[in-house]
Structures are given as structure tokens and as C-alpha cells.
C-alpha positions as CSV (number, residue, x, y, z in Angstrom):
1,M,116.8,103.2,126.4
2,K,118.5,103.4,129.8
3,N,115.5,102.5,131.9
4,F,113.9,99.9,129.7
5,S,111.9,97.4,131.8
6,P,110.1,94.6,129.8
7,S,106.5,94.0,130.8
8,S,106.0,90.7,128.8
9,E,108.1,88.1,127.0
10,I,107.2,86.5,123.7
11,I,109.0,83.4,122.4
12,A,108.7,83.1,118.6
13,R,109.2,79.8,116.9
14,E,109.9,78.9,113.3
15,G,107.2,80.4,111.0
16,D,106.0,82.9,113.6
17,L,105.7,86.6,112.9
18,I,105.7,89.3,115.5
19,Y,104.5,92.8,114.8
20,V,105.6,95.6,117.1
21,P,103.6,98.8,116.7
22,P,105.3,102.2,116.6
23,G,106.2,103.7,120.0
24,V,106.4,100.3,121.8
25,G,109.9,99.7,123.3
26,H,111.3,96.2,122.6
27,H,114.5,94.2,122.7
28,G,114.9,91.0,120.9
29,L,117.5,88.2,120.9
30,A,117.8,85.6,118.1
31,E,119.1,82.1,118.9
32,S,119.3,81.2,115.3
33,E,118.9,82.8,111.8
34,S,116.1,85.3,111.7
35,I,114.9,88.3,109.8
36,T,114.0,91.7,111.3
37,L,112.3,94.3,109.2
38,S,112.0,97.9,110.3
39,I,109.3,99.7,108.3
40,G,109.1,103.5,108.8
41,I,106.4,105.8,107.5
42,R,107.6,109.4,107.4
43,N,105.5,112.4,106.7
44,P,106.8,114.7,103.9
45,T,108.8,117.8,104.8
46,P,107.5,121.3,103.9
47,I,110.1,121.5,101.1
48,E,109.0,118.2,99.7
49,I,105.4,119.3,99.8
50,L,106.2,122.5,97.9
51,G,108.2,120.6,95.3
52,D,105.5,118.0,94.6
53,F,102.7,120.6,94.8
54,S,104.5,122.8,92.3
55,S,104.9,119.9,89.9
56,F,101.2,119.0,90.3
57,L,100.1,122.6,89.5
58,M,102.4,122.7,86.5
59,S,100.6,119.6,85.1
60,E,97.1,120.8,86.0
61,L,97.4,124.5,85.1
62,S,99.6,124.2,82.0
63,N,97.6,126.5,79.8
64,Q,98.3,129.9,81.4
65,S,98.8,133.3,79.8
66,P,102.0,135.3,80.5
67,L,101.8,137.8,83.4
68,S,100.7,141.3,82.3
69,S,103.3,143.2,84.4
70,E,106.8,143.7,83.1
71,L,109.6,142.0,85.0
72,F,112.3,143.5,82.8
73,S,112.0,147.3,82.7
74,E,114.2,150.4,82.8
75,E,113.5,150.8,86.5
76,D,116.4,150.0,88.9
77,E,114.1,148.5,91.4
78,I,111.9,145.4,91.0
79,P,108.4,146.8,90.3
80,D,105.9,146.4,93.1
81,K,103.2,145.7,90.5
82,F,105.0,142.6,89.3
83,I,105.4,141.3,92.9
84,K,101.7,141.9,93.6
85,E,100.7,140.1,90.4
86,I,102.8,137.1,91.3
87,K,101.4,137.0,94.8
88,S,97.9,137.1,93.5
89,Y,98.5,134.3,91.1
90,L,100.2,132.1,93.8
91,V,97.2,132.7,96.2
92,S,94.7,131.7,93.5
93,A,96.8,128.6,92.6
94,C,96.9,127.6,96.3
95,S,93.1,127.3,96.4
96,T,91.4,124.8,98.7
97,E,90.3,122.8,95.7
98,N,93.8,122.5,94.2
99,I,95.2,121.6,97.6
100,E,92.5,118.9,98.1
101,D,93.2,117.5,94.6
102,W,96.9,117.4,95.3
103,V,96.6,115.7,98.7
104,G,94.3,113.1,97.1
105,S,96.8,112.4,94.3
106,Y,99.9,112.6,96.4
107,S,98.6,110.3,99.2
108,T,97.4,107.6,96.7
109,N,100.2,107.8,94.2
110,L,101.9,104.4,93.7
111,K,105.7,104.2,94.1
112,E,105.8,101.0,92.1
113,P,103.0,101.0,89.6
114,S,104.5,98.1,87.7
115,L,103.3,95.8,90.6
116,I,99.7,95.9,89.4
117,E,98.4,94.2,86.3
118,P,95.1,94.7,84.3
119,A,92.3,92.5,85.5
120,D,89.7,90.5,83.6
121,M,86.3,92.3,83.5
122,H,84.4,90.1,81.0
123,S,82.6,88.4,83.9
124,L,81.6,91.6,85.6
125,S,77.9,91.5,86.5
126,S,75.5,92.7,89.2
127,G,76.5,91.3,92.5
128,S,80.1,90.6,91.5
129,L,82.7,91.0,94.3
130,L,85.5,93.4,93.6
131,S,88.7,93.4,95.7
132,A,91.5,96.0,95.9
133,S,94.9,95.0,94.5
134,L,97.5,94.6,97.2
135,T,99.3,97.8,96.4
136,S,96.4,100.0,95.5
137,R,95.7,103.2,97.4
138,F,92.4,105.0,97.8
139,A,91.1,108.2,99.3
140,H,87.9,110.3,98.9
141,K,86.7,113.9,99.6
142,I,83.2,115.4,99.5
143,R,83.0,118.5,97.4
144,G,79.5,120.0,96.9
145,D,77.3,117.3,95.4
146,K,80.2,115.3,94.2
147,A,82.4,112.6,95.8
148,L,86.0,112.9,94.6
149,F,87.5,109.4,94.5
150,F,91.3,109.1,94.3
151,V,92.8,105.9,93.0
152,N,96.5,105.4,92.7
153,G,97.1,109.1,91.9
154,D,94.1,109.5,89.6
155,K,90.9,111.5,90.4
156,Y,87.3,110.5,89.6
157,A,84.4,112.9,90.2
158,L,81.5,110.6,91.2
159,N,78.1,111.1,92.7
160,R,77.4,111.1,96.5
161,S,75.3,107.9,95.9
162,D,78.6,106.1,95.1
163,L,79.9,106.7,98.7
164,N,78.6,103.3,99.8
165,W,80.8,101.2,97.6
166,I,83.7,103.7,97.8
167,D,83.6,103.4,101.6
168,G,83.6,99.6,101.4
169,L,86.5,99.6,99.0
170,I,88.5,102.0,101.3
171,K,87.7,100.4,104.6
172,N,87.3,96.7,103.7
173,R,89.3,96.6,100.5
174,E,86.3,95.1,98.7
175,C,82.9,96.1,97.4
176,R,79.9,94.7,95.4
177,Y,79.1,95.8,91.9
178,E,75.5,96.7,92.4
179,A,72.9,97.9,89.9
180,D,72.4,101.2,91.8
181,I,76.0,102.4,91.1
182,S,75.9,105.6,89.0
183,S,77.1,105.6,85.4
184,A,80.2,107.5,86.4
185,G,80.8,105.0,89.2
186,K,80.5,102.1,86.8
187,S,83.0,103.8,84.4
188,C,85.3,104.3,87.3
189,I,85.1,100.6,88.2
190,E,85.8,99.5,84.7
191,E,88.8,101.8,84.5
192,M,90.1,100.4,87.8
193,L,89.7,96.9,86.5
194,S,91.5,97.8,83.3
195,S,94.4,99.4,85.2
196,G,94.6,96.6,87.8
197,A,93.7,98.8,90.8
198,I,91.0,96.2,91.6
199,T,90.3,92.6,90.6
200,L,87.1,90.6,90.1
201,T,87.2,88.0,92.8
202,E,83.6,86.7,92.5
203,G,81.3,86.4,89.5
204,K,79.4,83.6,87.8
205,N,82.3,82.7,85.6
206,R,84.7,82.5,88.5
207,Q,82.2,80.7,90.8
208,V,82.0,77.9,88.3
209,R,85.8,77.7,88.0
210,R,86.3,77.6,91.7
211,M,83.5,75.0,92.4
212,C,85.0,72.7,89.7
213,A,88.6,73.2,91.0
214,A,87.5,72.4,94.5
215,I,86.5,68.9,93.4
216,G,89.6,68.3,91.3
217,F,88.3,69.4,87.9
218,P,90.1,72.6,86.8
219,V,88.2,74.5,84.1
220,L,90.2,75.5,81.1
221,R,87.4,77.0,79.1
222,L,83.7,78.0,79.6
223,V,81.2,78.2,76.7
224,R,77.9,79.8,77.2
225,V,75.1,77.8,75.6
226,G,72.1,79.7,77.0
227,L,71.1,83.1,78.3
228,A,67.9,84.3,79.9
229,G,65.7,81.5,78.5
230,F,67.4,81.3,75.2
231,W,69.2,78.1,74.4
232,C,71.5,77.4,71.5
233,G,69.9,74.8,69.1
234,K,66.5,75.0,70.8
235,G,63.2,76.9,70.3
236,V,63.4,80.0,68.2
237,L,67.2,79.6,67.9
238,K,67.2,75.9,66.8
239,D,68.2,76.7,63.2
240,L,70.5,79.7,64.0
241,K,73.9,79.2,62.4
242,V,77.3,80.3,63.7
243,G,77.9,84.0,63.0
244,E,74.2,84.7,62.3
245,V,72.3,87.4,64.1
246,R,68.5,87.3,64.6
247,A,66.1,89.8,66.3
248,V,63.7,88.1,68.7
249,N,60.5,90.0,69.7
250,I,58.4,89.7,72.8
251,V,55.8,87.5,71.2
252,K,58.4,84.8,70.5
253,L,59.7,85.1,74.1
254,K,56.2,84.1,75.3
């Protein structure tokens, strides 16, 4: 930059991190060892879009019948009928729905899927706090009465009522597992936990572990001895043996 004129000066010391947004001119001098990282985000080219969109269509529309028009015929000239049929097929393949699905998949597809690991979901309960994994990508699109939710390249067709927790996960990178989440939404959350797209960061199990760890007593194992008024070795379960199953009716609950 020939006419660069700095408007401010920042002196970074050991351990400091300076972020310079795109489009901001800057010039830096290092008096000792330092690291400079230039991170560029480039939009795809039209050729790259066509290539990836074609691969997407091949995987989504694999069961297709052969074209009815003949490409190889006795005519010297390529038949117009064949050209029209190809054009018609390409137009239908490039539908708004297919393009939306491709954009959702393309924009959330992970470059390094090996960086995420399956999460524990045994402690999942109403009110649990769910957090997005560091590398996970999310996007959504409204289509009719459905909310399409894209997670690391995968698509989930959920209800519009799920938009509350979807919005929280996209904007804040976390959401609550509430009772009013649709059945499709709960299945989606379980699959995200299973794949490692999200992690369970707050639940009764984890709360106990964190509280004990905070006072210097790390928990290696938790054993449930009671649930909703039932206690092992007490009341109607006092003579229940290990491995035994017993039905308890409402009268016994009272």
C-alpha cells in the first residue's frame, strides 16, 4: 500500500493475541519470535459449484431411468429431441429444493470429520445443556411446514416448533433439551450426540461430577440408589434382588 497511514498503534506482549478483520490495512514488526496466521475464507468458483452440485445430484438421484430419446442413431446430426430431453432433465434437477439441499449440505460439510468424537448421552434429560462441538457447522431453511436443519453435511426435516432450539444452537452454539422438542427433533439431537456434532455439557450426572471435582473429590463412578421416590432396599423394593424386575402399581406408590 503506497499511501498507508496508520491511525493507531498496538503493542502486543507475550501471550497477547491480535485479530485484524478483513479489509483493515495493517503493518506489523516483531522484535522477537512471533507467529502470524493469515486465515482466508474464499467463496467457491462457478466451476467448483457445478462439480460439487453434480456429485450431490448423483448421490441423491441415483435411481433414474435411461433417457427415452436415442443418442446414437443413423442421423448425421445430433437429434434435437435428445437435446431437448437433456435440457428438460437438467432444469428439473436444478430445482429450488435440490439447490437448497445442496447449499445446506455444502456449507456445513466438515473438511476434517475425524476431529469430532461421539458424545455420552446417557445423562440426557429435560433441561440438559447441549453445546456444539468446536468444528461442527449448522444451517437451516424453512420449507413449507418443515424446518430443514443441516448438521455437518447431513439434513434433518424437523418441525417449525424446533426452530427455538435450532436458532440457539446456530447463534449461541448451545441449547437446552426441553420437553416440548418434537419427536423428530429429539431423534436429531440423539444422532448429533452419537456423531459428536454436539456434546452434553450440563446434566444431573455431570453436575454432581463437577461439584465434587470443585472441592477436590473427583468422581470415578456414580451409582443410582433411588429414582422418583423409589429407594433400593427400602419400602416396596426392600426385598428386591439384583437382576429382579417387579411391577409397581399406583396403590403401592401411595
